N, C-alpha and C positions, 0 to 999 in steps of 0.2 A: 464074413463079417469081421473077423479078426483083422484081416488086412485093411479093411475100411477104418477100423478103430486106430490101427497103427498109422495109417495115412492121415487121419484127422489129427492124431497126436503130433505127428511131424509138422503138419501145416501150422498148428497152433504154436508149437515151439519156435518155428521159423518166424511166425508173425510176432511173437513176443520179443525175439532177438532183434528183429528189424525195428520194432517200436523203441527198444532201448537204444539202438544205434541212432535212430532219428532224433531221440531226445538228447543224447550225448552230443550229436552234431549241432543241434540247435543251441545248446548251452555253450559249446565251444565257439560257435559263430557269434553269439552275443558277447562273449568275453573278448574275441578278436576285434569286434567293433568298438568295444569300450577301450581296448588297448590302443587301437588306431586313433581314437578321439583324444586320448591322453597324450599320445605322441605328437599329434598335430597341434594340440593346445600348447604343449611345451615348446615346440618349434616356433610357433607364432609368438610366444612370450619371449623367447631368446631373440628373435628378429626385432620385435618391437622394442625390447630392452636395449639392443645395440643402437637402434635409431633414436630412442628417446633419452638415453643416458647423457649425451652432451647437452641436450636441451634442458634437462632437469638441472644439471650442474650450472648451466648458464643462468637459469632462473633463480637458483639459490644464491649465486654470486650477486645477481642484480638485487634480490630482496635484502641481502646483507648490507648493501650500500645505501638503502633508504633510511633516513632518519625518521623513525616512526613517531617520535614525540612531535616533531615538526609537522609531519603529515596529519597527526591528530589535531594539532592546533589549526592547521589550514582547513581541515574538514569542519571543525567546530565553527571557525569564523565564517566559512562558506554557508553553513547551515543557518547561522544567525543572520547573515546578509540576505539569504533567501527568505527567511521568516519576516524580516523587516520589510523587504520589497513586497511580499504578499500582503502584509498588514497595510502598507501605504497604498497599494493598488486597491485593496478592498475599501479603504477609507475614501480614496479619491473616487472610486466608482460609485460608492454610496452617495457622496455629495453630488456627483454628476447626475445620478439617477433622480435624486430629489429635485435638483434644479431643472432638469429636462421635464420632469413630471409637472412642476409648477408652470413652466412655460406652455406645455401642452394644455394644461387646465385653463390658463388665461386665453389661449388661442381658441379653445373649444367654446368657452363662455362668450367670447367676442363673436364667434361664428353663429352661435345660437341667437345672440342678441341682434345680429345683423340680418340673418336670413328669416327669422320668425318675428315679424313685427307685432303679431297678436299676442305672442307669449312673451311676457316680460320675465326674463331670468336675471335676477340680481347676482352680482359677483359675491359669492359667499366667502367670508374670511376663513382661512384655514383653521381647523379646530386645534387649539393649543391646550395642552394639559395644564391644569391649575398649578401643579407643582413647578412646571416650567416657568409660568408667569411669576411665581413666588421666587424662584431662583434668579430670574432676571431682575426682580426688584432688589433682592439681597446683594446682587453683584454691584449695585450702585453704591452700597455702603462701603466705608473704609474698613480696614482690618481691625482697627481699634474699636470702631463702632460694633463690629460683629463680635469682638471679644466681650464687650460690655453686654451685648444682647444675649450671648450664650453663657456668659459667666466663666469662660475658659481663661485660665491664667497662663497656660503653656504657650510657647511660640510655635504656632502651626500655620499652615498655608491658608490663604483666603478660601480656597476651594473646600478644605476640610471644615472651616468655620461655617461655611454656607450649608454643608451637609449636616453639621451638628444643629444648626438653627432649623433646618427643615425636618429634622427627626424629632 
């Protein structure tokens, strides 16, 4: 029995030593992998730095030659031009949409009148807001008449006088 205990003790000691060696080997392998990754990263950085260094300096020299105040002025003027173009396009498309809608309404009313003799569809005048009618009447007056109407003594535009009279 004593030999069996000694044998078991030797096996357990060998197993413990092997476990420690396996753990140490795994730790060293992980450290070696990390070192290789750092080495390859450093090498890649050196190569890319050698390739990109002239490009970076060329870009910096190019950026130093730009007059940034002038570039800002051009960008601002371009932005204003685009905004005005968009505003004009929206205004033109709105007027065109209204005109085309009116033409289609007239054509549809004529079609209904022509095809359906039994149904009498009268052409209905477009609904006009009462304030629009009032503004149209006020536009016929002169600026002096509008000033007398509103009691305004300041020199203002006719449009502002009409707005004061409508308010």
